[in-house]
PyMOL Python script that loads the backbone (N, CA, C, O; Angstrom):
from pymol import cmd

cmd.read_pdbstr("""\
ATOM      1  N   MET A   1      -5.076   4.941  12.646  1.00  0.00           N
ATOM      2  CA  MET A   1      -3.693   4.537  12.687  1.00  0.00           C
ATOM      3  C   MET A   1      -3.078   4.942  14.005  1.00  0.00           C
ATOM      4  O   MET A   1      -3.376   6.010  14.540  1.00  0.00           O
ATOM      5  N   THR A   2      -2.226   4.092  14.521  1.00  0.00           N
ATOM      6  CA  THR A   2      -1.582   4.419  15.773  1.00  0.00           C
ATOM      7  C   THR A   2      -0.350   5.281  15.566  1.00  0.00           C
ATOM      8  O   THR A   2       0.247   5.289  14.489  1.00  0.00           O
ATOM      9  N   GLN A   3       0.006   5.975  16.569  1.00  0.00           N
ATOM     10  CA  GLN A   3       1.225   6.824  16.541  1.00  0.00           C
ATOM     11  C   GLN A   3       2.472   5.946  16.258  1.00  0.00           C
ATOM     12  O   GLN A   3       3.394   6.361  15.556  1.00  0.00           O
ATOM     13  N   GLU A   4       2.469   4.739  16.819  1.00  0.00           N
ATOM     14  CA  GLU A   4       3.608   3.850  16.619  1.00  0.00           C
ATOM     15  C   GLU A   4       3.819   3.503  15.141  1.00  0.00           C
ATOM     16  O   GLU A   4       4.951   3.441  14.662  1.00  0.00           O
ATOM     17  N   VAL A   5       2.720   3.281  14.436  1.00  0.00           N
ATOM     18  CA  VAL A   5       2.814   2.951  13.023  1.00  0.00           C
ATOM     19  C   VAL A   5       3.376   4.124  12.227  1.00  0.00           C
ATOM     20  O   VAL A   5       4.225   3.944  11.353  1.00  0.00           O
ATOM     21  N   GLN A   6       2.891   5.337  12.540  1.00  0.00           N
ATOM     22  CA  GLN A   6       3.417   6.519  11.861  1.00  0.00           C
ATOM     23  C   GLN A   6       4.871   6.726  12.137  1.00  0.00           C
ATOM     24  O   GLN A   6       5.643   7.018  11.223  1.00  0.00           O
ATOM     25  N   GLU A   7       5.275   6.577  13.413  1.00  0.00           N
ATOM     26  CA  GLU A   7       6.674   6.727  13.771  1.00  0.00           C
ATOM     27  C   GLU A   7       7.548   5.699  13.082  1.00  0.00           C
ATOM     28  O   GLU A   7       8.631   6.024  12.596  1.00  0.00           O
ATOM     29  N   TRP A   8       7.078   4.448  13.036  1.00  0.00           N
ATOM     30  CA  TRP A   8       7.832   3.403  12.357  1.00  0.00           C
ATOM     31  C   TRP A   8       7.957   3.721  10.864  1.00  0.00           C
ATOM     32  O   TRP A   8       9.036   3.585  10.286  1.00  0.00           O
ATOM     33  N   SER A   9       6.894   4.129  10.264  1.00  0.00           N
ATOM     34  CA  SER A   9       6.914   4.479   8.845  1.00  0.00           C
ATOM     35  C   SER A   9       7.909   5.582   8.572  1.00  0.00           C
ATOM     36  O   SER A   9       8.707   5.488   7.640  1.00  0.00           O
ATOM     37  N   ASP A  10       7.868   6.626   9.376  1.00  0.00           N
ATOM     38  CA  ASP A  10       8.806   7.741   9.221  1.00  0.00           C
ATOM     39  C   ASP A  10      10.254   7.315   9.378  1.00  0.00           C
ATOM     40  O   ASP A  10      11.124   7.710   8.602  1.00  0.00           O
ATOM     41  N   GLU A  11      10.497   6.499  10.398  1.00  0.00           N
ATOM     42  CA  GLU A  11      11.858   6.040  10.652  1.00  0.00           C
ATOM     43  C   GLU A  11      12.384   5.148   9.518  1.00  0.00           C
ATOM     44  O   GLU A  11      13.515   5.298   9.057  1.00  0.00           O
ATOM     45  N   LEU A  12      11.524   4.217   9.088  1.00  0.00           N
ATOM     46  CA  LEU A  12      11.903   3.319   7.990  1.00  0.00           C
ATOM     47  C   LEU A  12      12.114   4.085   6.708  1.00  0.00           C
ATOM     48  O   LEU A  12      13.097   3.844   6.006  1.00  0.00           O
ATOM     49  N   ALA A  13      11.226   4.999   6.379  1.00  0.00           N
ATOM     50  CA  ALA A  13      11.368   5.801   5.171  1.00  0.00           C
ATOM     51  C   ALA A  13      12.694   6.551   5.184  1.00  0.00           C
ATOM     52  O   ALA A  13      13.398   6.572   4.174  1.00  0.00           O
ATOM     53  N   ALA A  14      13.042   7.162   6.299  1.00  0.00           N
ATOM     54  CA  ALA A  14      14.321   7.900   6.386  1.00  0.00           C
ATOM     55  C   ALA A  14      15.510   6.941   6.249  1.00  0.00           C
ATOM     56  O   ALA A  14      16.493   7.270   5.585  1.00  0.00           O
ATOM     57  N   ALA A  15      15.430   5.776   6.863  1.00  0.00           N
ATOM     58  CA  ALA A  15      16.525   4.801   6.744  1.00  0.00           C
ATOM     59  C   ALA A  15      16.689   4.291   5.321  1.00  0.00           C
ATOM     60  O   ALA A  15      17.787   3.910   4.917  1.00  0.00           O
ATOM     61  N   LEU A  16      15.588   4.281   4.552  1.00  0.00           N
ATOM     62  CA  LEU A  16      15.634   3.837   3.164  1.00  0.00           C
ATOM     63  C   LEU A  16      15.907   4.986   2.225  1.00  0.00           C
ATOM     64  O   LEU A  16      15.934   4.784   1.012  1.00  0.00           O
ATOM     65  N   GLY A  17      16.108   6.171   2.732  1.00  0.00           N
ATOM     66  CA  GLY A  17      16.420   7.337   1.901  1.00  0.00           C
ATOM     67  C   GLY A  17      15.186   7.905   1.202  1.00  0.00           C
ATOM     68  O   GLY A  17      15.297   8.516   0.139  1.00  0.00           O
ATOM     69  N   LEU A  18      14.019   7.703   1.797  1.00  0.00           N
ATOM     70  CA  LEU A  18      12.771   8.165   1.199  1.00  0.00           C
ATOM     71  C   LEU A  18      12.261   9.380   1.967  1.00  0.00           C
ATOM     72  O   LEU A  18      12.586   9.587   3.137  1.00  0.00           O
ATOM     73  N   ASP A  19      11.451  10.177   1.270  1.00  0.00           N
ATOM     74  CA  ASP A  19      10.814  11.338   1.880  1.00  0.00           C
ATOM     75  C   ASP A  19       9.552  10.839   2.602  1.00  0.00           C
ATOM     76  O   ASP A  19       8.595  10.432   1.943  1.00  0.00           O
ATOM     77  N   PRO A  20       9.533  10.862   3.936  1.00  0.00           N
ATOM     78  CA  PRO A  20       8.322  10.412   4.633  1.00  0.00           C
ATOM     79  C   PRO A  20       7.063  11.221   4.287  1.00  0.00           C
ATOM     80  O   PRO A  20       5.940  10.763   4.500  1.00  0.00           O
ATOM     81  N   GLY A  21       7.272  12.426   3.752  1.00  0.00           N
ATOM     82  CA  GLY A  21       6.155  13.278   3.444  1.00  0.00           C
ATOM     83  C   GLY A  21       5.260  12.771   2.293  1.00  0.00           C
ATOM     84  O   GLY A  21       4.102  13.173   2.180  1.00  0.00           O
ATOM     85  N   VAL A  22       5.807  11.888   1.445  1.00  0.00           N
ATOM     86  CA  VAL A  22       5.003  11.402   0.354  1.00  0.00           C
ATOM     87  C   VAL A  22       4.214  10.143   0.716  1.00  0.00           C
ATOM     88  O   VAL A  22       3.419   9.642  -0.079  1.00  0.00           O
ATOM     89  N   ILE A  23       4.450   9.644   1.927  1.00  0.00           N
ATOM     90  CA  ILE A  23       3.814   8.394   2.344  1.00  0.00           C
ATOM     91  C   ILE A  23       2.581   8.676   3.189  1.00  0.00           C
ATOM     92  O   ILE A  23       2.669   9.306   4.243  1.00  0.00           O
ATOM     93  N   ASP A  24       1.427   8.202   2.717  1.00  0.00           N
ATOM     94  CA  ASP A  24       0.180   8.353   3.455  1.00  0.00           C
ATOM     95  C   ASP A  24      -0.081   6.995   4.096  1.00  0.00           C
ATOM     96  O   ASP A  24      -0.575   6.077   3.440  1.00  0.00           O
ATOM     97  N   VAL A  25       0.249   6.873   5.366  1.00  0.00           N
ATOM     98  CA  VAL A  25       0.131   5.572   6.040  1.00  0.00           C
ATOM     99  C   VAL A  25      -1.306   5.088   6.022  1.00  0.00           C
ATOM    100  O   VAL A  25      -1.555   3.908   5.775  1.00  0.00           O
ATOM    101  N   ASP A  26      -2.262   5.982   6.282  1.00  0.00           N
ATOM    102  CA  ASP A  26      -3.670   5.550   6.275  1.00  0.00           C
ATOM    103  C   ASP A  26      -4.085   4.994   4.906  1.00  0.00           C
ATOM    104  O   ASP A  26      -4.829   4.016   4.828  1.00  0.00           O
ATOM    105  N   GLU A  27      -3.603   5.619   3.841  1.00  0.00           N
ATOM    106  CA  GLU A  27      -3.931   5.143   2.499  1.00  0.00           C
ATOM    107  C   GLU A  27      -3.388   3.743   2.251  1.00  0.00           C
ATOM    108  O   GLU A  27      -4.082   2.898   1.687  1.00  0.00           O
ATOM    109  N   ILE A  28      -2.158   3.497   2.668  1.00  0.00           N
ATOM    110  CA  ILE A  28      -1.544   2.181   2.482  1.00  0.00           C
ATOM    111  C   ILE A  28      -2.241   1.152   3.341  1.00  0.00           C
ATOM    112  O   ILE A  28      -2.528   0.052   2.869  1.00  0.00           O
ATOM    113  N   LEU A  29      -2.525   1.481   4.598  1.00  0.00           N
ATOM    114  CA  LEU A  29      -3.235   0.527   5.464  1.00  0.00           C
ATOM    115  C   LEU A  29      -4.622   0.234   4.926  1.00  0.00           C
ATOM    116  O   LEU A  29      -5.081  -0.908   4.966  1.00  0.00           O
ATOM    117  N   GLY A  30      -5.287   1.258   4.424  1.00  0.00           N
ATOM    118  CA  GLY A  30      -6.593   1.024   3.813  1.00  0.00           C
ATOM    119  C   GLY A  30      -6.551   0.083   2.610  1.00  0.00           C
ATOM    120  O   GLY A  30      -7.405  -0.789   2.452  1.00  0.00           O
ATOM    121  N   MET A  31      -5.530   0.282   1.761  1.00  0.00           N
ATOM    122  CA  MET A  31      -5.380  -0.564   0.574  1.00  0.00           C
ATOM    123  C   MET A  31      -5.086  -2.007   1.009  1.00  0.00           C
ATOM    124  O   MET A  31      -5.643  -2.954   0.454  1.00  0.00           O
ATOM    125  N   THR A  32      -4.201  -2.163   2.010  1.00  0.00           N
ATOM    126  CA  THR A  32      -3.908  -3.553   2.395  1.00  0.00           C
ATOM    127  C   THR A  32      -5.103  -4.214   3.067  1.00  0.00           C
ATOM    128  O   THR A  32      -5.271  -5.431   2.995  1.00  0.00           O
ATOM    129  N   GLY A  33      -5.936  -3.402   3.724  1.00  0.00           N
ATOM    130  CA  GLY A  33      -7.169  -3.934   4.321  1.00  0.00           C
ATOM    131  C   GLY A  33      -8.144  -4.447   3.240  1.00  0.00           C
ATOM    132  O   GLY A  33      -8.752  -5.507   3.385  1.00  0.00           O
ATOM    133  N   VAL A  34      -8.273  -3.674   2.170  1.00  0.00           N
ATOM    134  CA  VAL A  34      -9.110  -4.062   1.060  1.00  0.00           C
ATOM    135  C   VAL A  34      -8.619  -5.381   0.469  1.00  0.00           C
ATOM    136  O   VAL A  34      -9.411  -6.292   0.230  1.00  0.00           O
ATOM    137  N   VAL A  35      -7.287  -5.483   0.230  1.00  0.00           N
ATOM    138  CA  VAL A  35      -6.715  -6.675  -0.367  1.00  0.00           C
ATOM    139  C   VAL A  35      -6.899  -7.848   0.577  1.00  0.00           C
ATOM    140  O   VAL A  35      -7.279  -8.930   0.128  1.00  0.00           O
ATOM    141  N   ALA A  36      -6.644  -7.677   1.873  1.00  0.00           N
ATOM    142  CA  ALA A  36      -6.750  -8.783   2.826  1.00  0.00           C
ATOM    143  C   ALA A  36      -8.138  -9.346   2.873  1.00  0.00           C
ATOM    144  O   ALA A  36      -8.298 -10.556   3.031  1.00  0.00           O
ATOM    145  N   HIS A  37      -9.176  -8.499   2.740  1.00  0.00           N
ATOM    146  CA  HIS A  37     -10.550  -8.973   2.793  1.00  0.00           C
ATOM    147  C   HIS A  37     -11.095  -9.439   1.463  1.00  0.00           C
ATOM    148  O   HIS A  37     -11.940 -10.333   1.426  1.00  0.00           O
ATOM    149  N   ALA A  38     -10.640  -8.864   0.380  1.00  0.00           N
ATOM    150  CA  ALA A  38     -11.189  -9.200  -0.923  1.00  0.00           C
ATOM    151  C   ALA A  38     -10.439 -10.351  -1.598  1.00  0.00           C
ATOM    152  O   ALA A  38     -11.003 -11.061  -2.431  1.00  0.00           O
ATOM    153  N   VAL A  39      -9.179 -10.529  -1.238  1.00  0.00           N
ATOM    154  CA  VAL A  39      -8.396 -11.586  -1.861  1.00  0.00           C
ATOM    155  C   VAL A  39      -8.063 -12.626  -0.788  1.00  0.00           C
ATOM    156  O   VAL A  39      -8.807 -13.589  -0.602  1.00  0.00           O
ATOM    157  N   VAL A  40      -6.969 -12.433  -0.098  1.00  0.00           N
ATOM    158  CA  VAL A  40      -6.589 -13.294   1.003  1.00  0.00           C
ATOM    159  C   VAL A  40      -5.550 -12.520   1.823  1.00  0.00           C
ATOM    160  O   VAL A  40      -4.771 -11.746   1.267  1.00  0.00           O
ATOM    161  N   ARG A  41      -5.539 -12.725   3.114  1.00  0.00           N
ATOM    162  CA  ARG A  41      -4.664 -11.935   4.008  1.00  0.00           C
ATOM    163  C   ARG A  41      -3.216 -11.871   3.570  1.00  0.00           C
ATOM    164  O   ARG A  41      -2.644 -10.782   3.549  1.00  0.00           O
ATOM    165  N   PRO A  42      -2.586 -13.006   3.213  1.00  0.00           N
ATOM    166  CA  PRO A  42      -1.178 -12.921   2.848  1.00  0.00           C
ATOM    167  C   PRO A  42      -0.922 -12.117   1.559  1.00  0.00           C
ATOM    168  O   PRO A  42       0.227 -11.804   1.247  1.00  0.00           O
ATOM    169  N   ALA A  43      -1.973 -11.786   0.822  1.00  0.00           N
ATOM    170  CA  ALA A  43      -1.795 -10.965  -0.373  1.00  0.00           C
ATOM    171  C   ALA A  43      -1.557  -9.497  -0.023  1.00  0.00           C
ATOM    172  O   ALA A  43      -1.069  -8.733  -0.856  1.00  0.00           O
ATOM    173  N   ALA A  44      -1.895  -9.100   1.198  1.00  0.00           N
ATOM    174  CA  ALA A  44      -1.767  -7.698   1.590  1.00  0.00           C
ATOM    175  C   ALA A  44      -0.331  -7.218   1.616  1.00  0.00           C
ATOM    176  O   ALA A  44      -0.039  -6.191   1.003  1.00  0.00           O
ATOM    177  N   PRO A  45       0.596  -7.909   2.299  1.00  0.00           N
ATOM    178  CA  PRO A  45       2.005  -7.415   2.275  1.00  0.00           C
ATOM    179  C   PRO A  45       2.621  -7.499   0.879  1.00  0.00           C
ATOM    180  O   PRO A  45       3.414  -6.642   0.493  1.00  0.00           O
ATOM    181  N   MET A  46       2.254  -8.528   0.133  1.00  0.00           N
ATOM    182  CA  MET A  46       2.788  -8.615  -1.256  1.00  0.00           C
ATOM    183  C   MET A  46       2.278  -7.478  -2.094  1.00  0.00           C
ATOM    184  O   MET A  46       3.010  -6.918  -2.910  1.00  0.00           O
ATOM    185  N   SER A  47       1.032  -7.134  -1.899  1.00  0.00           N
ATOM    186  CA  SER A  47       0.453  -5.992  -2.622  1.00  0.00           C
ATOM    187  C   SER A  47       1.147  -4.695  -2.241  1.00  0.00           C
ATOM    188  O   SER A  47       1.429  -3.863  -3.102  1.00  0.00           O
ATOM    189  N   ALA A  48       1.422  -4.520  -0.952  1.00  0.00           N
ATOM    190  CA  ALA A  48       2.106  -3.301  -0.520  1.00  0.00           C
ATOM    191  C   ALA A  48       3.481  -3.212  -1.160  1.00  0.00           C
ATOM    192  O   ALA A  48       3.898  -2.137  -1.592  1.00  0.00           O
ATOM    193  N   PHE A  49       4.188  -4.334  -1.222  1.00  0.00           N
ATOM    194  CA  PHE A  49       5.486  -4.348  -1.882  1.00  0.00           C
ATOM    195  C   PHE A  49       5.376  -3.984  -3.357  1.00  0.00           C
ATOM    196  O   PHE A  49       6.144  -3.163  -3.859  1.00  0.00           O
ATOM    197  N   LEU A  50       4.430  -4.590  -4.042  1.00  0.00           N
ATOM    198  CA  LEU A  50       4.257  -4.330  -5.487  1.00  0.00           C
ATOM    199  C   LEU A  50       3.819  -2.900  -5.742  1.00  0.00           C
ATOM    200  O   LEU A  50       4.242  -2.302  -6.732  1.00  0.00           O
ATOM    201  N   VAL A  51       2.990  -2.335  -4.886  1.00  0.00           N
ATOM    202  CA  VAL A  51       2.590  -0.928  -5.003  1.00  0.00           C
ATOM    203  C   VAL A  51       3.832  -0.052  -4.889  1.00  0.00           C
ATOM    204  O   VAL A  51       4.028   0.859  -5.693  1.00  0.00           O
ATOM    205  N   GLY A  52       4.654  -0.319  -3.912  1.00  0.00           N
ATOM    206  CA  GLY A  52       5.881   0.468  -3.722  1.00  0.00           C
ATOM    207  C   GLY A  52       6.833   0.326  -4.880  1.00  0.00           C
ATOM    208  O   GLY A  52       7.419   1.314  -5.323  1.00  0.00           O
ATOM    209  N   LEU A  53       6.998  -0.865  -5.375  1.00  0.00           N
ATOM    210  CA  LEU A  53       7.856  -1.103  -6.528  1.00  0.00           C
ATOM    211  C   LEU A  53       7.332  -0.365  -7.746  1.00  0.00           C
ATOM    212  O   LEU A  53       8.080   0.331  -8.433  1.00  0.00           O
ATOM    213  N   ALA A  54       6.059  -0.517  -8.007  1.00  0.00           N
ATOM    214  CA  ALA A  54       5.466   0.164  -9.185  1.00  0.00           C
ATOM    215  C   ALA A  54       5.563   1.687  -9.055  1.00  0.00           C
ATOM    216  O   ALA A  54       5.927   2.366 -10.015  1.00  0.00           O
ATOM    217  N   ALA A  55       5.245   2.216  -7.897  1.00  0.00           N
ATOM    218  CA  ALA A  55       5.314   3.645  -7.691  1.00  0.00           C
ATOM    219  C   ALA A  55       6.746   4.134  -7.855  1.00  0.00           C
ATOM    220  O   ALA A  55       6.977   5.170  -8.479  1.00  0.00           O
ATOM    221  N   GLY A  56       7.696   3.413  -7.311  1.00  0.00           N
ATOM    222  CA  GLY A  56       9.088   3.812  -7.470  1.00  0.00           C
ATOM    223  C   GLY A  56       9.565   3.805  -8.888  1.00  0.00           C
ATOM    224  O   GLY A  56      10.313   4.696  -9.291  1.00  0.00           O
ATOM    225  N   LEU A  57       9.150   2.814  -9.668  1.00  0.00           N
ATOM    226  CA  LEU A  57       9.565   2.711 -11.075  1.00  0.00           C
ATOM    227  C   LEU A  57       8.869   3.787 -11.911  1.00  0.00           C
ATOM    228  O   LEU A  57       9.342   4.145 -12.989  1.00  0.00           O
ATOM    229  N   GLN A  58       7.736   4.302 -11.402  1.00  0.00           N
ATOM    230  CA  GLN A  58       7.000   5.334 -12.148  1.00  0.00           C
ATOM    231  C   GLN A  58       7.264   6.732 -11.611  1.00  0.00           C
ATOM    232  O   GLN A  58       6.460   7.646 -11.793  1.00  0.00           O
ATOM    233  N   GLY A  59       8.388   6.880 -10.954  1.00  0.00           N
ATOM    234  CA  GLY A  59       8.802   8.236 -10.492  1.00  0.00           C
ATOM    235  C   GLY A  59       8.839   8.435  -9.004  1.00  0.00           C
ATOM    236  O   GLY A  59       9.562   9.302  -8.513  1.00  0.00           O
ATOM    237  N   GLY A  60       8.071   7.649  -8.268  1.00  0.00           N
ATOM    238  CA  GLY A  60       8.099   7.727  -6.824  1.00  0.00           C
ATOM    239  C   GLY A  60       7.417   8.908  -6.185  1.00  0.00           C
ATOM    240  O   GLY A  60       7.531   9.114  -4.977  1.00  0.00           O
ATOM    241  N   ASP A  61       6.711   9.685  -6.976  1.00  0.00           N
ATOM    242  CA  ASP A  61       6.031  10.856  -6.396  1.00  0.00           C
ATOM    243  C   ASP A  61       4.659  10.454  -5.870  1.00  0.00           C
ATOM    244  O   ASP A  61       4.217   9.317  -6.032  1.00  0.00           O
ATOM    245  N   ARG A  62       4.011  11.402  -5.246  1.00  0.00           N
ATOM    246  CA  ARG A  62       2.684  11.137  -4.638  1.00  0.00           C
ATOM    247  C   ARG A  62       1.690  10.607  -5.664  1.00  0.00           C
ATOM    248  O   ARG A  62       0.922   9.692  -5.368  1.00  0.00           O
ATOM    249  N   ALA A  63       1.700  11.173  -6.864  1.00  0.00           N
ATOM    250  CA  ALA A  63       0.765  10.719  -7.904  1.00  0.00           C
ATOM    251  C   ALA A  63       1.020   9.280  -8.293  1.00  0.00           C
ATOM    252  O   ALA A  63       0.071   8.535  -8.537  1.00  0.00           O
ATOM    253  N   ALA A  64       2.248   8.876  -8.356  1.00  0.00           N
ATOM    254  CA  ALA A  64       2.589   7.454  -8.697  1.00  0.00           C
ATOM    255  C   ALA A  64       2.087   6.517  -7.628  1.00  0.00           C
ATOM    256  O   ALA A  64       1.582   5.438  -7.936  1.00  0.00           O
ATOM    257  N   ILE A  65       2.216   6.910  -6.379  1.00  0.00           N
ATOM    258  CA  ILE A  65       1.713   6.091  -5.284  1.00  0.00           C
ATOM    259  C   ILE A  65       0.204   5.981  -5.357  1.00  0.00           C
ATOM    260  O   ILE A  65      -0.359   4.892  -5.239  1.00  0.00           O
ATOM    261  N   GLU A  66      -0.447   7.119  -5.552  1.00  0.00           N
ATOM    262  CA  GLU A  66      -1.941   7.108  -5.627  1.00  0.00           C
ATOM    263  C   GLU A  66      -2.431   6.251  -6.780  1.00  0.00           C
ATOM    264  O   GLU A  66      -3.424   5.538  -6.635  1.00  0.00           O
ATOM    265  N   ARG A  67      -1.756   6.305  -7.921  1.00  0.00           N
ATOM    266  CA  ARG A  67      -2.171   5.466  -9.082  1.00  0.00           C
ATOM    267  C   ARG A  67      -2.004   3.997  -8.735  1.00  0.00           C
ATOM    268  O   ARG A  67      -2.902   3.198  -9.002  1.00  0.00           O
ATOM    269  N   ALA A  68      -0.879   3.624  -8.148  1.00  0.00           N
ATOM    270  CA  ALA A  68      -0.657   2.233  -7.824  1.00  0.00           C
ATOM    271  C   ALA A  68      -1.638   1.710  -6.766  1.00  0.00           C
ATOM    272  O   ALA A  68      -2.101   0.572  -6.848  1.00  0.00           O
ATOM    273  N   VAL A  69      -1.938   2.525  -5.807  1.00  0.00           N
ATOM    274  CA  VAL A  69      -2.924   2.150  -4.775  1.00  0.00           C
ATOM    275  C   VAL A  69      -4.319   1.985  -5.414  1.00  0.00           C
ATOM    276  O   VAL A  69      -5.032   1.027  -5.119  1.00  0.00           O
ATOM    277  N   ALA A  70      -4.685   2.907  -6.270  1.00  0.00           N
ATOM    278  CA  ALA A  70      -6.004   2.810  -6.927  1.00  0.00           C
ATOM    279  C   ALA A  70      -6.155   1.575  -7.755  1.00  0.00           C
ATOM    280  O   ALA A  70      -7.184   0.902  -7.690  1.00  0.00           O
ATOM    281  N   VAL A  71      -5.116   1.251  -8.562  1.00  0.00           N
ATOM    282  CA  VAL A  71      -5.168   0.070  -9.391  1.00  0.00           C
ATOM    283  C   VAL A  71      -5.283  -1.188  -8.506  1.00  0.00           C
ATOM    284  O   VAL A  71      -6.038  -2.103  -8.834  1.00  0.00           O
ATOM    285  N   THR A  72      -4.559  -1.233  -7.422  1.00  0.00           N
ATOM    286  CA  THR A  72      -4.556  -2.385  -6.514  1.00  0.00           C
ATOM    287  C   THR A  72      -5.916  -2.566  -5.866  1.00  0.00           C
ATOM    288  O   THR A  72      -6.456  -3.672  -5.834  1.00  0.00           O
ATOM    289  N   LYS A  73      -6.471  -1.468  -5.347  1.00  0.00           N
ATOM    290  CA  LYS A  73      -7.813  -1.557  -4.731  1.00  0.00           C
ATOM    291  C   LYS A  73      -8.873  -1.965  -5.747  1.00  0.00           C
ATOM    292  O   LYS A  73      -9.724  -2.804  -5.454  1.00  0.00           O
ATOM    293  N   ASP A  74      -8.826  -1.381  -6.927  1.00  0.00           N
ATOM    294  CA  ASP A  74      -9.814  -1.733  -7.962  1.00  0.00           C
ATOM    295  C   ASP A  74      -9.718  -3.221  -8.322  1.00  0.00           C
ATOM    296  O   ASP A  74     -10.734  -3.906  -8.434  1.00  0.00           O
ATOM    297  N   LEU A  75      -8.490  -3.708  -8.499  1.00  0.00           N
ATOM    298  CA  LEU A  75      -8.310  -5.126  -8.861  1.00  0.00           C
ATOM    299  C   LEU A  75      -8.780  -6.038  -7.751  1.00  0.00           C
ATOM    300  O   LEU A  75      -9.427  -7.054  -8.005  1.00  0.00           O
ATOM    301  N   ALA A  76      -8.459  -5.684  -6.533  1.00  0.00           N
ATOM    302  CA  ALA A  76      -8.897  -6.521  -5.381  1.00  0.00           C
ATOM    303  C   ALA A  76     -10.420  -6.542  -5.260  1.00  0.00           C
ATOM    304  O   ALA A  76     -11.021  -7.593  -5.038  1.00  0.00           O
ATOM    305  N   GLN A  77     -11.031  -5.372  -5.409  1.00  0.00           N
ATOM    306  CA  GLN A  77     -12.477  -5.310  -5.285  1.00  0.00           C
ATOM    307  C   GLN A  77     -13.203  -5.998  -6.420  1.00  0.00           C
ATOM    308  O   GLN A  77     -14.379  -6.340  -6.290  1.00  0.00           O
ATOM    309  N   ALA A  78     -12.520  -6.204  -7.524  1.00  0.00           N
ATOM    310  CA  ALA A  78     -13.125  -6.880  -8.690  1.00  0.00           C
ATOM    311  C   ALA A  78     -13.028  -8.396  -8.600  1.00  0.00           C
ATOM    312  O   ALA A  78     -13.541  -9.107  -9.464  1.00  0.00           O
ATOM    313  N   GLN A  79     -12.370  -8.894  -7.552  1.00  0.00           N
ATOM    314  CA  GLN A  79     -12.230 -10.354  -7.440  1.00  0.00           C
ATOM    315  C   GLN A  79     -13.583 -10.995  -7.224  1.00  0.00           C
ATOM    316  O   GLN A  79     -14.466 -10.414  -6.593  1.00  0.00           O
ATOM    317  N   PRO A  80     -13.743 -12.220  -7.763  1.00  0.00           N
ATOM    318  CA  PRO A  80     -15.025 -12.920  -7.558  1.00  0.00           C
ATOM    319  C   PRO A  80     -15.304 -13.154  -6.093  1.00  0.00           C
ATOM    320  O   PRO A  80     -14.388 -13.363  -5.297  1.00  0.00           O
ATOM    321  N   ASP A  81     -16.561 -13.119  -5.746  1.00  0.00           N
ATOM    322  CA  ASP A  81     -16.949 -13.391  -4.359  1.00  0.00           C
ATOM    323  C   ASP A  81     -16.400 -14.750  -3.928  1.00  0.00           C
ATOM    324  O   ASP A  81     -16.406 -15.728  -4.675  1.00  0.00           O
ATOM    325  N   GLY A  82     -15.930 -14.753  -2.693  1.00  0.00           N
ATOM    326  CA  GLY A  82     -15.461 -16.010  -2.138  1.00  0.00           C
ATOM    327  C   GLY A  82     -13.977 -16.250  -2.311  1.00  0.00           C
ATOM    328  O   GLY A  82     -13.431 -17.139  -1.658  1.00  0.00           O
ATOM    329  N   LEU A  83     -13.313 -15.509  -3.148  1.00  0.00           N
ATOM    330  CA  LEU A  83     -11.867 -15.710  -3.338  1.00  0.00           C
ATOM    331  C   LEU A  83     -11.145 -15.333  -2.037  1.00  0.00           C
ATOM    332  O   LEU A  83     -11.206 -14.188  -1.588  1.00  0.00           O
ATOM    333  N   GLY A  84     -10.484 -16.287  -1.464  1.00  0.00           N
ATOM    334  CA  GLY A  84      -9.708 -16.039  -0.266  1.00  0.00           C
ATOM    335  C   GLY A  84     -10.473 -15.860   1.016  1.00  0.00           C
ATOM    336  O   GLY A  84      -9.895 -15.514   2.046  1.00  0.00           O
ATOM    337  N   ARG A  85     -11.768 -16.091   0.968  1.00  0.00           N
ATOM    338  CA  ARG A  85     -12.545 -15.902   2.211  1.00  0.00           C
ATOM    339  C   ARG A  85     -12.847 -17.188   2.873  1.00  0.00           C
ATOM    340  O   ARG A  85     -13.489 -17.206   3.922  1.00  0.00           O
TER     341      ARG A  85
END
""", "prot")
cmd.dss("prot")
cmd.show_as("cartoon", "prot")
cmd.util.cbc("prot")
cmd.orient("prot")
């Protein structure tokens, strides 16, 4: 991950009233990479949004984010070969 991405994430989190400390940028980028390759590239930002929404509705703590990321990666990796490729 580049320093610019981390700085942007921290700045955006603060502007949105979020604790930047609960956000693992590498984890989110890894999850979107899995989705982009296993499903289709445009599914990556939508997945990131849905992960954030789900985590927020489930308490917004680190564990909620990790659960949402794990579910998303598992679902993406379970897609039939060839979907979105």
